[in-house]
ZAMARGU-4260 file (C-alpha; in steps of 0.2 Angstrom, whole numbers, plus 5000, padded with zeros to 4 digits):
<rodrens>
0) 5000/5000/5000 | 5013/5013/5004 | 5021/5010/4987 | 5005/5012/4978 | 4998/5026/4988
5) 5013/5037/4993 | 5002/5052/4989 | 4990/5048/5003 | 4998/5059/5017 | 4988/5065/5031
10) 4990/5079/5044 | 4996/5079/5062 | 4978/5075/5069 | 4976/5060/5057 | 4993/5054/5061
15) 4989/5055/5080 | 4973/5045/5077 | 4982/5032/5066 | 4994/5029/5080 | 4980/5027/5092
20) 4971/5015/5080 | 4985/5004/5075 | 4995/5003/5092 | 4981/4998/5104 | 4987/4999/5122
25) 4977/4996/5138 | 4960/5003/5132 | 4949/5015/5142 | 4935/5004/5137 | 4932/4987/5145
30) 4920/4976/5136 | 4915/4959/5143 | 4910/4951/5127 | 4925/4953/5114 | 4939/4942/5121
35) 4936/4929/5108 | 4930/4941/5094 | 4941/4942/5078 | 4937/4960/5079 | 4944/4963/5097
40) 4960/4973/5091 | 4949/4985/5080 | 4936/4988/5093 | 4948/4992/5107 | 4958/5004/5096
45) 4943/5013/5090 | 4936/5014/5108 | 4953/5021/5114 | 4950/5034/5100 | 4933/5037/5107
50) 4925/5033/5090 | 4915/5018/5096 | 4907/5014/5112 | 4898/5000/5120 | 4882/4997/5130
55) 4878/5001/5148 | 4879/4983/5153 | 4898/4983/5149 | 4896/4974/5132 | 4900/4979/5114
60) 4889/4966/5106 | 4901/4963/5091 | 4890/4950/5083 | 4874/4962/5083 | 4869/4968/5066
65) 4875/4986/5064 | 4861/4999/5060 | 4862/5014/5050 | 4860/5024/5066 | 4876/5015/5073
70) 4886/5019/5058 | 4880/5037/5058 | 4887/5039/5076 | 4903/5029/5072 | 4907/5040/5057
75) 4902/5056/5066 | 4914/5053/5080 | 4928/5049/5068 | 4925/5066/5059 | 4925/5075/5076
80) 4942/5066/5080 | 4948/5074/5064 | 4943/5092/5070 | 4926/5093/5061 | 4913/5102/5072
85) 4895/5098/5076 | 4884/5110/5066 | 4877/5123/5078 | 4860/5122/5071 | 4858/5103/5073
90) 4844/5106/5086 | 4834/5118/5076 | 4836/5112/5058 | 4832/5094/5054 | 4843/5085/5041
95) 4832/5070/5038 | 4813/5069/5037 | 4812/5054/5048 | 4824/5062/5062 | 4815/5078/5068
100) 4824/5089/5080 | 4812/5083/5094 | 4820/5066/5093 | 4825/5060/5110 | 4842/5054/5104
105) 4852/5070/5104 | 4868/5062/5100 | 4861/5054/5085 | 4854/5071/5080 | 4871/5079/5082
110) 4881/5066/5071 | 4867/5065/5058 | 4869/5083/5055 | 4888/5082/5054 | 4888/5067/5042
115) 4875/5075/5031 | 4883/5091/5030 | 4900/5083/5026 | 4893/5073/5012 | 4895/5056/5020
120) 4877/5051/5022 | 4864/5058/5009 | 4849/5047/5014 | 4836/5039/5004 | 4822/5051/4999
125) 4829/5062/5012 | 4827/5049/5025 | 4841/5042/5037 | 4831/5026/5041 | 4842/5025/5056
130) 4833/5010/5064 | 4836/5000/5048 | 4850/4987/5046 | 4865/4993/5035 | 4870/4981/5022
135) 4887/4979/5015 | 4886/4989/4999 | 4878/5004/5008 | 4893/5002/5020 | 4905/5003/5006
140) 4897/5019/4999 | 4898/5029/5015 | 4915/5023/5020 | 4922/5028/5003 | 4914/5045/5005
145) 4921/5047/5022 | 4938/5043/5016 | 4937/5057/5003 | 4931/5069/5017 | 4944/5065/5030
150) 4959/5061/5019 | 4955/5070/5003 | 4958/5053/4994 | 4946/5049/4980 | 4948/5030/4979
155) 4936/5028/4964 | 4946/5041/4954 | 4962/5033/4959 | 4957/5015/4954 | 4950/5021/4937
160) 4966/5030/4934 | 4977/5015/4937 | 4966/5003/4927 | 4963/4992/4942 | 4954/4976/4938
165) 4942/4969/4951 | 4942/4950/4955 | 4925/4951/4965 | 4913/4939/4957 | 4896/4946/4963
170) 4897/4965/4958 | 4882/4963/4948 | 4871/4960/4963 | 4875/4978/4969 | 4860/4990/4967
175) 4868/5005/4958 | 4884/5010/4949 | 4890/5021/4964 | 4888/5005/4975 | 4898/4994/4963
180) 4912/5007/4962 | 4913/5009/4981 | 4915/4990/4983 | 4929/4990/4969 | 4937/5005/4978
185) 4938/4996/4995 | 4946/4981/4986 | 4958/4993/4977 | 4963/5000/4994 | 4965/4983/5002
190) 4951/4986/5014 | 4943/4970/5008 | 4950/4955/4999 | 4935/4943/4997 | 4930/4935/4981
195) 4911/4937/4984 | 4907/4953/4993 | 4889/4949/4996 | 4882/4967/4993 | 4865/4964/5000
200) 4870/4955/5016 | 4870/4964/5033 | 4886/4966/5043 | 4889/4966/5062 | 4896/4979/5073
205) 4912/4970/5075 | 4914/4968/5056 | 4911/4987/5053 | 4924/4991/5067 | 4937/4981/5057
210) 4932/4990/5041 | 4934/5007/5049 | 4950/5001/5058 | 4958/4995/5042 | 4953/5012/5034
215) 4962/5022/5046 | 4977/5010/5046 | 4979/5008/5028 | 4975/5025/5021 | 4980/5035/5036
220) 4997/5027/5040 | 5006/5033/5025 | 5023/5040/5030 | 5023/5059/5032 | 5034/5069/5021
225) 5051/5074/5027 | 5064/5087/5022 | 5075/5082/5008 | 5085/5098/5007 | 5084/5115/5014
230) 5094/5129/5005 | 5096/5147/5013 | 5091/5161/5001 | 5093/5175/5013 | 5092/5178/5032
235) 5073/5175/5032 | 5070/5164/5017 | 5073/5145/5014 | 5070/5135/4998 | 5064/5118/5005
240) 5063/5102/4995 | 5052/5089/5003 | 5053/5070/5000 | 5040/5071/4987 | 5053/5082/4977
245) 5041/5097/4978 | 5050/5114/4982 | 5043/5126/4994 | 5048/5144/4998 | 5048/5147/5017
250) 5049/5163/5026 | 5056/5162/5044 | 5049/5174/5057 | 5066/5177/5065 | 5082/5181/5054
255) 5095/5168/5054 | 5111/5172/5064 | 5126/5174/5052 | 5137/5160/5048 | 5130/5149/5062
260) 5123/5132/5061 | 5105/5134/5066 | 5090/5122/5069 | 5075/5130/5062 | 5056/5125/5063
265) 5044/5130/5049 | 5027/5126/5043 | 5022/5119/5026 | 5004/5115/5021 | 5000/5116/5040
270) 5013/5103/5045 | 5029/5108/5056 | 5046/5103/5049 | 5063/5107/5055 | 5081/5108/5047
275) 5098/5113/5051 | 5104/5127/5040 | 5118/5140/5040 | 5116/5158/5033 | 5133/5162/5025
280) 5137/5180/5024 | 5152/5191/5018 | 5167/5190/5029 | 5171/5205/5040 | 5181/5209/5055
285) 5170/5211/5070 | 5182/5217/5083 | 5200/5219/5087 | 5205/5218/5105 | 5220/5220/5116
290) 5218/5204/5126 | 5235/5206/5135 | 5251/5215/5135 | 5258/5207/5119 | 5242/5200/5111
295) 5229/5206/5099 | 5213/5196/5096 | 5205/5198/5079 | 5187/5192/5079 | 5178/5188/5062
300) 5159/5186/5059 | 5162/5168/5052 | 5175/5155/5050 | 5190/5160/5039 | 5200/5149/5027
305) 5215/5151/5038 | 5227/5145/5025 | 5223/5159/5013 | 5223/5173/5026 | 5238/5185/5024
310) 5239/5197/5039 | 5247/5215/5039 | 5248/5224/5055 | 5252/5243/5057 | 5253/5254/5072
315) 5250/5273/5069 | 5252/5270/5051 | 5269/5261/5052 | 5271/5242/5049 | 5272/5232/5065
320) 5280/5215/5067 | 5272/5200/5075 | 5279/5182/5080 | 5264/5171/5077 | 5245/5170/5073
325) 5235/5156/5080 | 5216/5152/5077 | 5203/5146/5089 | 5194/5129/5085 | 5180/5136/5074
330) 5192/5148/5064 | 5183/5164/5069 | 5196/5172/5081 | 5214/5175/5076 | 5226/5178/5090
335) 5241/5189/5085 | 5257/5188/5096 | 5267/5203/5095 | 5286/5204/5096 | 5285/5217/5110
340) 5273/5224/5122 | 5259/5234/5117 | 5261/5253/5119 | 5250/5268/5117 | 5243/5271/5099
345) 5231/5263/5086 | 5234/5246/5078 | 5226/5242/5061 | 5224/5224/5056 | 5222/5220/5038
350) 5218/5203/5031 | 5219/5199/5013 | 5216/5183/5003 | 5200/5178/5012 | 5187/5190/5003
355) 5186/5200/4987 | 5195/5214/4996 | 5205/5215/5012 | 5195/5216/5028 | 5201/5227/5042
360) 5199/5232/5060 | 5207/5244/5072 | 5210/5246/5091 | 5217/5260/5101 | 5229/5254/5115
365) 5239/5262/5129 | 5256/5258/5138 | 5256/5243/5150 | 5255/5249/5168 | 5253/5243/5185
370) 5234/5243/5189 | 5233/5234/5205 | 5242/5226/5219 | 5233/5213/5230 | 5239/5204/5246
375) 5232/5186/5243 | 5226/5182/5260 | 5224/5186/5278 | 5235/5173/5286 | 5254/5171/5284
380) 5259/5153/5287 | 5275/5151/5297 | 5290/5145/5287 | 5302/5146/5302 | 5303/5153/5320
385) 5307/5171/5313 | 5298/5171/5296 | 5281/5169/5288 | 5275/5171/5270 | 5259/5178/5262
390) 5255/5178/5243 | 5253/5194/5233 | 5250/5198/5215 | 5253/5213/5204 | 5242/5215/5188
395) 5241/5226/5173 | 5226/5234/5165 | 5222/5218/5156 | 5221/5209/5173 | 5238/5199/5169
400) 5250/5194/5182 | 5265/5205/5181 | 5271/5201/5198 | 5288/5194/5193 | 5293/5210/5183
405) 5287/5222/5196 | 5291/5214/5213 | 5307/5224/5214 | 5298/5240/5211 | 5287/5238/5226
410) 5291/5247/5243 | 5285/5237/5258 | 5283/5240/5276 | 5278/5228/5290 | 5271/5235/5306
415) 5272/5222/5319 | 5288/5214/5311 | 5305/5220/5307 | 5303/5219/5288 | 5294/5213/5273
420) 5301/5209/5256 | 5292/5206/5240 | 5299/5191/5230 | 5298/5188/5212 | 5289/5171/5215
425) 5274/5181/5221 | 5277/5179/5240 | 5281/5191/5253 | 5293/5186/5267 | 5289/5194/5284
430) 5304/5193/5296 | 5305/5197/5315 | 5321/5193/5323 | 5313/5191/5340 | 5302/5177/5333
435) 5285/5175/5326 | 5272/5165/5334 | 5254/5159/5328 | 5242/5173/5331 | 5254/5188/5328
440) 5247/5202/5318 | 5257/5211/5305 | 5251/5226/5294 | 5259/5224/5277 | 5259/5239/5265
445) 5264/5238/5247 | 5267/5254/5236 | 5271/5255/5218 | 5279/5273/5217 | 5277/5276/5198
450) 5259/5273/5197 | 5255/5277/5215 | 5246/5261/5217 | 5245/5254/5235 | 5237/5241/5246
455) 5237/5237/5264 | 5232/5222/5274 | 5233/5215/5291 | 5239/5197/5291 | 5239/5184/5305
460) 5254/5172/5307 | 5247/5154/5306 | 5251/5136/5304 | 5250/5125/5288 | 5234/5125/5278
465) 5221/5112/5273 | 5205/5113/5263 | 5191/5117/5276 | 5176/5126/5269 | 5167/5124/5252
470) 5155/5135/5243 | 5146/5131/5227 | 5139/5145/5216 | 5125/5145/5204 | 5126/5135/5188
475) 5134/5147/5175 | 5133/5149/5156 | 5142/5163/5148 | 5126/5168/5138 | 5115/5166/5153
480) 5105/5152/5145 | 5093/5142/5155 | 5098/5124/5159 | 5086/5113/5150 | 5086/5095/5143
485) 5088/5102/5125 | 5104/5111/5128 | 5119/5106/5117 | 5134/5105/5128 | 5145/5105/5113
490) 5140/5123/5110 | 5134/5129/5126 | 5145/5125/5141 | 5138/5125/5159 | 5149/5126/5175
495) 5146/5125/5194 | 5158/5138/5202 | 5166/5130/5217 | 5176/5140/5230 | 5187/5130/5242
500) 5196/5139/5256 | 5208/5133/5269 | 5206/5135/5288 | 5211/5153/5286 | 5199/5158/5273
505) 5212/5158/5259 | 5206/5151/5242 | 5214/5135/5236 | 5217/5137/5217 | 5229/5122/5215
510) 5220/5109/5205 | 5231/5095/5211 | 5224/5098/5228 | 5206/5095/5221 | 5208/5081/5209
515) 5216/5064/5209 | 5220/5051/5222 | 5227/5064/5234 | 5212/5076/5232 | 5207/5086/5248
520) 5189/5086/5243 | 5176/5073/5239 | 5162/5076/5225 | 5145/5067/5226 | 5131/5069/5213
525) 5115/5062/5220 | 5106/5059/5203 | 5117/5054/5189 | 5101/5050/5179 | 5099/5069/5177
530) 5116/5075/5174 | 5135/5071/5176 | 5150/5082/5180 | 5168/5082/5176 | 5184/5085/5186
535) 5188/5102/5193 | 5195/5114/5180 | 5199/5132/5179 | 5188/5144/5168 | 5187/5162/5166
540) 5170/5170/5172 | 5168/5188/5172 | 5186/5191/5168 | 5192/5180/5183 | 5200/5163/5184
545) 5187/5152/5194 | 5188/5134/5199 | 5173/5125/5192 | 5165/5108/5190 | 5159/5107/5172
550) 5143/5098/5166 | 5149/5083/5157 | 5132/5076/5151 | 5113/5080/5152 | 5103/5064/5153
555) 5085/5070/5157 | 5074/5083/5164 | 5074/5082/5183 | 5084/5087/5199 | 5100/5082/5207
560) 5111/5088/5221 | 5130/5091/5220 | 5139/5090/5236 | 5158/5094/5238 | 5165/5088/5255
565) 5181/5094/5263 | 5189/5078/5269 | 5199/5086/5283 | 5184/5094/5292 | 5169/5086/5285
570) 5161/5103/5280 | 5153/5103/5264 | 5145/5114/5251 | 5130/5109/5240 | 5118/5115/5227
575) 5103/5109/5218 | 5104/5107/5199 | 5088/5107/5189 | 5087/5101/5171 | 5072/5110/5165
580) 5059/5106/5152 | 5057/5117/5136 | 5050/5135/5137 | 5032/5136/5141 | 5021/5150/5148
585) 5016/5143/5165 | 5012/5156/5179 | 5005/5174/5175 | 5004/5189/5186 | 4994/5204/5181
590) 4998/5220/5191 | 4988/5235/5194 | 4992/5250/5182 | 5006/5261/5188 | 4996/5276/5182
595) 4979/5282/5187 | 4966/5275/5176 | 4957/5289/5167 | 4944/5289/5153 | 4950/5290/5135
600) 4968/5285/5140 | 4977/5268/5137 | 4978/5256/5152 | 4994/5247/5154 | 4993/5232/5166
605) 5010/5226/5171 | 5012/5208/5165 | 5024/5195/5172 | 5025/5178/5164 | 5036/5164/5170
610) 5040/5148/5162 | 5039/5131/5171 | 5056/5134/5177 | 5051/5150/5185 | 5061/5160/5172
615) 5053/5177/5166 | 5048/5177/5148 | 5051/5195/5142 | 5048/5194/5123 | 5031/5197/5117
620) 5034/5186/5101 | 5038/5171/5113 | 5020/5172/5120 | 5011/5173/5104 | 5010/5154/5101
625) 5001/5140/5108 | 5014/5139/5122 | 5011/5157/5127 | 4996/5167/5134 | 4979/5173/5129
630) 4972/5190/5134 | 4953/5193/5136 | 4948/5211/5136 | 4965/5218/5130 | 4980/5215/5120
635) 4999/5210/5123 | 5010/5226/5123 | 5028/5228/5124 | 5037/5244/5130 | 5055/5247/5135
640) 5058/5229/5137 | 5043/5226/5149 | 5026/5217/5145 | 5009/5224/5148 | 4991/5219/5144
645) 4985/5235/5135 | 4967/5241/5134 | 4965/5255/5121 | 4959/5272/5127 | 4944/5271/5115
650) 4937/5257/5126 | 4940/5266/5142 | 4924/5275/5149 | 4923/5285/5165 | 4915/5274/5179
655) 4913/5259/5168 | 4923/5244/5175 | 4937/5237/5164 | 4942/5219/5166 | 4957/5210/5159
660) 4960/5191/5160 | 4976/5183/5156 | 4977/5164/5154 | 4993/5154/5152 | 4996/5139/5141
665) 4995/5128/5157 | 4978/5135/5162 | 4984/5147/5175 | 4974/5163/5176 | 4977/5181/5182
670) 4964/5195/5182 | 4962/5214/5186 | 4947/5225/5186 | 4949/5244/5187 | 4936/5258/5186
675) 4942/5273/5176 | 4941/5291/5183 | 4937/5306/5173 | 4948/5311/5159 | 4965/5320/5163
680) 4968/5338/5161 | 4984/5349/5163 | 4985/5355/5181 | 5002/5360/5186 | 5020/5363/5178
685) 5033/5354/5188 | 5049/5356/5178 | 5060/5357/5163 | 5069/5343/5154 | 5087/5341/5160
690) 5093/5344/5142 | 5086/5361/5142 | 5101/5374/5143 | 5098/5387/5156 | 5114/5397/5151
695) 5112/5411/5138 | 5127/5419/5130 | 5130/5438/5133 | 5128/5440/5114 | 5115/5448/5103
700) 5103/5435/5096 | 5108/5422/5109 | 5093/5412/5114 | 5085/5396/5121 | 5070/5388/5113
705) 5058/5378/5124 | 5044/5367/5116 | 5031/5355/5123 | 5044/5341/5123 | 5055/5351/5135
710) 5042/5355/5148 | 5035/5344/5162 | 5016/5345/5165 | 5006/5335/5177 | 4987/5331/5177
715) 4975/5332/5192 | 4981/5315/5198 | 5000/5320/5198 | 5004/5310/5182 | 5016/5317/5169
720) 5007/5321/5152 | 5016/5315/5137 | 5021/5328/5123 | 5007/5323/5111 | 4994/5321/5125
725) 4999/5338/5132 | 4996/5348/5115 | 4979/5339/5113 | 4974/5342/5131 | 4979/5360/5131
730) 4967/5363/5116 | 4953/5353/5124 | 4955/5362/5140 | 4957/5379/5132 | 4973/5383/5140
735) 4990/5388/5134 | 5007/5388/5143 | 5016/5405/5144 | 5032/5411/5153 | 5035/5427/5163
740) 5050/5435/5170 | 5055/5451/5179 | 5056/5468/5169 | 5074/5470/5173 | 5079/5452/5168
745) 5094/5451/5157 | 5083/5442/5144 | 5066/5443/5136 | 5053/5429/5136 | 5041/5427/5121
750) 5030/5414/5113 | 5018/5401/5120 | 5015/5382/5120 | 4997/5379/5114 | 4996/5367/5099
755) 5007/5360/5086 | 5007/5377/5076 | 5011/5387/5092 | 5024/5377/5102 | 5038/5387/5107
760) 5044/5399/5121 | 5060/5409/5118 | 5071/5415/5131 | 5083/5428/5122 | 5097/5439/5128
765) 5093/5457/5131 | 5107/5470/5131 | 5109/5483/5144 | 5103/5474/5160 | 5113/5475/5175
770) 5107/5458/5182 | 5115/5442/5176 | 5101/5430/5182 | 5083/5430/5184 | 5069/5417/5186
775) 5058/5412/5171 | 5040/5407/5178 | 5030/5395/5167 | 5011/5395/5170 | 4995/5388/5163
780) 4985/5403/5156 | 4966/5402/5152 | 4964/5407/5134 | 4947/5415/5136 | 4952/5429/5148
785) 4971/5427/5148 | 4971/5424/5167 | 4985/5413/5174 | 4982/5399/5185 | 4995/5404/5199
790) 4994/5387/5207 | 5001/5379/5191 | 5017/5389/5190 | 5035/5383/5190 | 5050/5394/5191
795) 5068/5390/5184 | 5083/5402/5185 | 5091/5406/5169 | 5108/5415/5168 | 5117/5426/5155
800) 5135/5420/5154 | 5151/5429/5148 | 5163/5420/5136 | 5176/5422/5150 | 5166/5410/5161
805) 5169/5395/5149 | 5181/5382/5156 | 5182/5370/5142 | 5176/5365/5125 | 5170/5349/5117
810) 5166/5343/5099 | 5152/5330/5097 | 5157/5314/5087 | 5152/5315/5069 | 5143/5300/5062
815) 5148/5292/5045 | 5142/5302/5030 | 5136/5296/5013 | 5144/5302/4998 | 5139/5298/4980
820) 5147/5305/4964 | 5158/5317/4975 | 5143/5325/4983 | 5133/5322/4999 | 5115/5320/4996
825) 5102/5331/5004 | 5098/5325/5022 | 5114/5315/5023 | 5125/5329/5029 | 5131/5332/5047
830) 5133/5347/5058 | 5149/5350/5067 | 5143/5354/5085 | 5154/5363/5096 | 5150/5367/5114
835) 5157/5378/5128 | 5156/5371/5146 | 5154/5383/5161 | 5161/5380/5178 | 5145/5373/5185
840) 5143/5361/5170 | 5131/5372/5159 | 5133/5370/5140 | 5132/5383/5127 | 5132/5379/5109
845) 5144/5389/5099 | 5142/5397/5082 | 5154/5393/5067 | 5164/5408/5061 | 5161/5420/5076
850) 5166/5407/5089 | 5176/5394/5081 | 5184/5391/5064 | 5184/5374/5054 | 5198/5369/5043
855) 5202/5354/5033 | 5215/5349/5020 | 5202/5338/5011 | 5185/5345/5014 | 5182/5360/5003
860) 5169/5371/5012 | 5167/5367/5031 | 5170/5385/5038 | 5151/5386/5040 | 5151/5371/5053
865) 5142/5360/5041 | 5148/5345/5030 | 5135/5345/5016 | 5133/5345/4997 | 5150/5347/4988
870) 5161/5348/5004 | 5166/5330/5000 | 5171/5333/4982 | 5190/5330/4986 | 5187/5314/4997
875) 5196/5300/4988 | 5191/5282/4991 | 5205/5269/4988 | 5201/5256/4974 | 5187/5244/4980
880) 5186/5254/4997 | 5169/5257/5004 | 5175/5270/5016 | 5187/5285/5017 | 5192/5297/5031
885) 5196/5316/5032 | 5202/5326/5047 | 5194/5342/5052 | 5202/5355/5064 | 5191/5365/5075
890) 5200/5381/5082 | 5192/5390/5097 | 5193/5409/5092 | 5194/5414/5111 | 5208/5403/5116
895) 5216/5396/5101 | 5213/5378/5107 | 5213/5366/5093 | 5202/5350/5092 | 5205/5337/5078
900) 5190/5326/5073 | 5190/5312/5060 | 5176/5311/5048 | 5171/5295/5040 | 5163/5294/5023
905) 5155/5279/5014 | 5151/5276/4996 | 5139/5262/5000 | 5121/5266/4994 | 5108/5268/5007
910) 5099/5252/5012 | 5086/5247/5024 | 5094/5242/5041 | 5079/5243/5052 | 5061/5241/5050
915) 5049/5247/5064 | 5030/5246/5065 | 5023/5261/5075 | 5006/5268/5080 | 4995/5274/5065
920) 4998/5291/5059 | 5013/5293/5071 | 5027/5290/5058 | 5032/5309/5057 | 5033/5310/5076
925) 5044/5294/5077 | 5056/5301/5064 | 5056/5318/5073 | 5063/5308/5088 | 5047/5309/5099
930) 5042/5295/5110 | 5030/5284/5100 | 5024/5266/5104 | 5029/5251/5094 | 5015/5240/5088
935) 5015/5222/5093 | 4997/5217/5093 | 4981/5221/5082 | 4963/5218/5085 | 4956/5216/5067
940) 4938/5221/5067 | 4934/5221/5048 | 4925/5208/5038 | 4937/5210/5023 | 4953/5200/5019
945) 4969/5205/5029 | 4983/5211/5018 | 4996/5225/5017 | 4982/5238/5015 | 4974/5232/5031
950) 4992/5232/5039 | 4995/5250/5033 | 4977/5255/5039 | 4982/5250/5057 | 4999/5256/5059
955) 5014/5266/5050 | 5030/5257/5044 | 5046/5267/5046 | 5063/5261/5039 | 5080/5267/5044
960) 5096/5266/5033 | 5114/5263/5039 | 5117/5282/5041 | 5102/5284/5053 | 5091/5292/5040
965) 5073/5288/5042 | 5059/5287/5030 | 5040/5281/5030 | 5034/5268/5019 | 5022/5275/5007
970) 5004/5268/5010 | 4997/5274/4993 | 5002/5280/4976 | 5015/5274/4963 | 5027/5270/4977
975) 5015/5261/4988 | 5024/5249/5000 | 5041/5257/4997 | 5051/5270/5006 | 5063/5282/4997
980) 5081/5286/5002 | 5090/5299/4992 | 5077/5298/4978 | 5079/5280/4976 | 5064/5268/4981
985) 5067/5253/4991 | 5061/5236/4986 | 5042/5234/4989 | 5036/5229/5006 | 5031/5210/5007
990) 5020/5202/5021 | 5024/5186/5029 | 5009/5178/5039 | 5010/5163/5051 | 4996/5154/5060
995) 4995/5155/5079 | 4977/5147/5081 | 4961/5145/5073 | 4956/5142/5054 | 4965/5156/5046
1000) 4970/5153/5028 | 4985/5162/5019 | 4988/5165/5000 | 5003/5172/4991 | 5012/5172/5008
1005) 5029/5181/5008 | 5024/5193/4994 | 5016/5210/4992 | 4999/5202/4989 | 4999/5191/5004
1010) 4982/5189/5011 | 4973/5180/5026 | 4955/5175/5027 | 4947/5167/5042 | 4935/5167/5056
1015) 4932/5177/5072 | 4945/5173/5085 | 4958/5167/5073 | 4975/5173/5078 | 4990/5175/5067
1020) 5007/5184/5066 | 5010/5197/5052 | 5027/5203/5048 | 5032/5216/5035 | 5049/5214/5026
1025) 5059/5226/5016 | 5075/5224/5007 | 5079/5208/5017 | 5075/5217/5034 | 5060/5212/5045
1030) 5050/5221/5058 | 5045/5212/5074 | 5030/5202/5070 | 5013/5209/5075 | 5000/5197/5083
1035) 4983/5199/5074 | 4967/5194/5083 | 4951/5193/5072 | 4936/5200/5080 | 4924/5194/5066
1040) 4924/5183/5051 | 4936/5191/5038 | 4934/5183/5020 | 4927/5196/5009
</rodrens>
């Protein structure tokens, strides 16, 4: 059968039923009359699948003649097990004239409606005749129809296509053509193998059970498709070939990591598959680091063909020699050993032969210096009657031990003894001619004069040391991963940090004292069926060498205790190690809103979700699937790394209770109910943003502008009102914000904050005043009569500063600038921002020309303080180079101080680097740098198909290129679905849809015409993609059927 019907592939639900049917275990049913029946196996399997049932007396009656009513129930229950639903109108609309809705057998009513609507039973003259016996030819007809319904397999069409010849001898006794064809179809499928079928004969309940059991076994047991090949197209796209040799394009919800073998899961035709793939990208240098005094580490973004790599090292532009290059095991890190110690400067590493052009990286370094001195204990074991020793260590800025080289440079004193001498072996010898005895206290001080590094410690003279106390830390993984049964220890190492101290509290770090036959400790693992551990070793954790027990093997989920015992004292340290199951939302906690709940405003209920191991789940996308949570009365919302259940302001009405219920995948529930108060209104001004400068230069035209985003206003409940909300509330409440100052103030105050068009208060220098400071008072003023609400006022002192009060100057870093054809396009230029700093930390932005001059040997016209348009005409890019640099020199006119800045230029055309989905009609605010919420959930309450138009109708999409320039994706017109950078449109937006729950159906998925149709309460994820970059998926919940 498998060879003949390889195309008969069923879904996961069918496969589960098949498993139940063909592998009978201890049945939930116990029938007293089937022990000797030939149909026992089939009856038990179908009973376990809840497809057949017995009688109240505990019998099945396998030899009783099966009725049409019995078969109706059997097939109806089979359809239900395959996720078919009982029609909701079964009790109000009769399907057969002889089975009215008033019939007492409600179960028969339900299943009769189901099999009729599914096309399995048609009836005779619209009668079910449920009390009549069913003969064999009728059974063949309904069974073939059911197979077509459940498995989408047309046995009749298949046997005709294959020219199958029947060997049944009594086909002529069948009543109709359909009946004869159904009998042949059962023979073709191997469901019957008799010579005489006896179409008119009745059949028993046991015989029908066997027919249905064979149907599920023979038709449903076909081997599922498997992945034959998975090719990576880009970071989010795979081309997958299944075992039937059909190719499928799969869009992944999460971009693949670069150059890393990754196991991914994806869905094709409703079935989940997995494959291990690697997304290979262009080689580049990720970082260059000085890891110690003579070593540089060059980290690449993927494995390198090491035999082809040719390194060149320069320091401050001059060639620098090195002795060797070694690679880590996966060929992603090259360690360069220098011929001499690293000194102050900038190293540039260039690697040729591994890419189309050389890849480079740089690192700035400093001279090696003594950075720390540590006396390594509080006890000094005796070595003779007059001497004792204690360890010490000198380290450089890399944390390396440089004790040997610097021991002689230390000056030591020893209060309580005659002398202390630092030895090159890392020990300090304390001497007292009169004798040292156990318990004597000596205060040792070590000083490195050149760096003024010092340390002092009081040590106690002691006897010989032995392991005494044990402490075991928490299980450690460098990436902070949870320890679960699906961890791959070949990739993710886990360690138990163990601290062993002697009787004086000094840590024992000699592995020879901890491992082997002479070990001073004993290690016990109480449950090796969960995990096993290796011998003690040293690992670097948080930059320090630590003694650890490595996890050697993970066996299964569960718990074990690790105990380390000091043999000399019997003291022990122990810790519980738990191997967890996979991530699944388990417990949920819904907090009360942190803000006062008011009408018309969004409500955010703080949401905490823990998995079954008690770990917090922080990402909204991890909670959108079947292992996540459901929210009734609100939506899942993520803001600043925290999760909330959000109720939209449009649904918040004064004095009307709002209830939100959150249910985890394990059935745990959290709920909150709040009663909204009246809508908020501006009440009091409480401050200015800390970034607002209150220093104004003593210079005509010098000023400070203040807008709504700079002023802090609270409502009647003491809550800070956001910028957008403030402007809207001011208009609604018919108020404006004005500022006032004294008549003799050294500045004037003009303007007001009222709405988007009137949103600026200006504090401007006024010549002739004798005062240098004055308060500016901000007040809420009623528009109707221009009366100020004095209770709302806030005062801030502003000052006029002379240039002579400036104590220092600084130039802000200049981000990379895009150049094409020798010019900088509009929007891609950068300002040179120079600031003067006063003694009290105040900053004043200076003006080019009058306050400072800008010069460059390369840039043509930067005296105005801007790098724009043709300023980069003389910038030269090396052959095949993507970047070039030029220096600018800023000279402060008042002092002559020069500040040199490097400006980086790039000839790489703008491309999408980030995609963000933001609140609808808020793209301009987002681009302007205002605080705008990102969208992670939708409630879709429209009856039409969901596609890009619907997506754009519910949110705005903003893309950012590599130069930080933002653009909104057009939602209409010729460039619909595209954004524009420097006059060049991006690729069109595509939409990728993935099912979360329900019956949602997708078409054209992963294209710009992708669409979803479905029913109310369907849930799916929608993700927009542009130029290979994707936004965070948005979880969409349908509020009504959407299929028009």
